C-alpha atoms as one frame of an Amber mdcrd trajectory, in Angstrom:
protein
   0.000   0.000   0.000   1.223   3.479  -0.683   0.647   6.662   1.223  -2.065
   8.988   0.051  -2.642  12.646   0.715  -5.235  11.848   3.405  -4.365   8.341
   4.537  -1.117   6.772   5.503  -1.670   3.022   5.271  -5.048   2.419   3.609
  -8.289   4.245   2.995 -10.179   1.642   5.055  -7.938   2.325   8.049  -8.427
   6.083   7.606 -12.207   5.718   7.447 -12.336   3.365  10.434  -9.903   5.095
  12.784 -10.132   8.758  11.818 -13.696   9.107  10.618 -15.648   6.468  12.558
 -13.738   6.185  15.844 -12.215   9.669  15.952 -15.114  11.429  14.253 -17.712
   9.750  16.442 -15.791  10.629  19.576 -15.289  14.173  18.305 -19.042  14.547
  17.622 -19.821  13.402  21.167 -17.182  15.754  22.566 -18.719  18.621  20.596
 -22.115  17.761  22.072 -20.686  17.652  25.596 -18.963  21.014  25.145 -22.201
  22.562  23.860 -24.289  21.041  26.661 -21.991  22.590  29.274 -21.959  25.952
  27.427 -18.205  25.899  26.988 -16.357  27.826  24.295 -15.244  26.716  20.835
 -11.658  27.351  21.925 -12.010  24.673  24.601 -13.402  22.292  21.994 -10.402
  22.956  19.733  -8.039  22.113  22.606  -9.954  18.884  23.297  -9.542  17.945
  19.625  -5.765  18.292  19.859  -5.819  15.871  22.794  -8.203  13.479  21.012
  -6.026  13.603  17.913  -3.070  12.334  19.923  -5.151   9.232  20.685  -6.203
   8.871  17.035  -2.578   9.042  15.885  -1.614   6.470  18.526  -4.297   4.066
  17.243  -2.955   4.492  13.703   0.530   3.719  15.032  -0.292   0.874  17.411
  -2.828  -1.058  15.340  -2.003  -0.258  11.716   1.757   0.485  11.685   1.265
   4.161  10.916   3.781   6.833  11.783   3.323   8.139  15.307   5.050  11.481
  14.841   3.978  12.609  11.381   3.094  16.309  11.182   1.284  15.874   7.858
  -1.066  13.105   9.014  -1.469  14.731  12.443  -2.809  17.859  10.731  -5.028
  15.854   8.356  -6.550  13.837  11.212  -6.931  16.978  13.327  -8.825  18.775
  10.571 -11.167  15.827  10.015 -12.053  15.267  13.669 -12.367  19.012  14.293
 -15.019  19.247  11.579 -16.976  16.435  13.262 -16.575  18.131  16.658 -17.799
  21.533  15.539 -20.733  19.982  13.662 -21.704  18.126  16.843 -21.393  21.309
  18.853 -23.426  23.365  16.393 -26.144  20.689  16.111 -26.525  20.591  19.893
 -26.285  24.363  20.303 -29.077  24.887  17.744 -31.356  22.658  19.819 -30.337
  24.438  23.017 -31.025  27.912  21.653 -34.375  26.904  20.158 -35.375  25.100
  23.356 -34.102  27.430  26.047 -35.056  30.621  24.251 -38.203  29.316  22.541
 -39.915  32.674  23.098 -37.449  34.320  20.717 -35.940  31.625  18.467 -36.979
  28.592  16.434 -34.733  25.936  14.972 -33.828  26.519  11.358 -32.460  23.255
   9.997 -30.198  20.869  11.869 -27.410  23.385  12.524 -29.110  26.749  12.873
 -31.778  28.864  14.477 -33.600  32.051  13.584 -35.698  34.652  15.334 -39.399
  33.982  15.579 -41.457  35.963  13.137 -38.758  36.137  10.455
């Protein structure tokens, strides 16, 4: 197998480890951060920590490179997208629920003022 721009060993390993395991955990972390009304900056820091675990799984189970800046950044970008989508999805429900007198949900990731 040869290295790709996004994956180091194989696309199946990238999908399983980075997108399913890492992305699922990132989504749940984004939800937890939103539910506790924490900031996006805190979520970004949590993704750096989570990405260390994702890189270790690539290394330990699939013979990936542990200290690869390129794949660290790729994995970090992917899981950060999942995390911020999870946060935004949860935050949209929170705003529409907690401030239902002023806002309604507008799609899965947004809200709008009532009457508009």
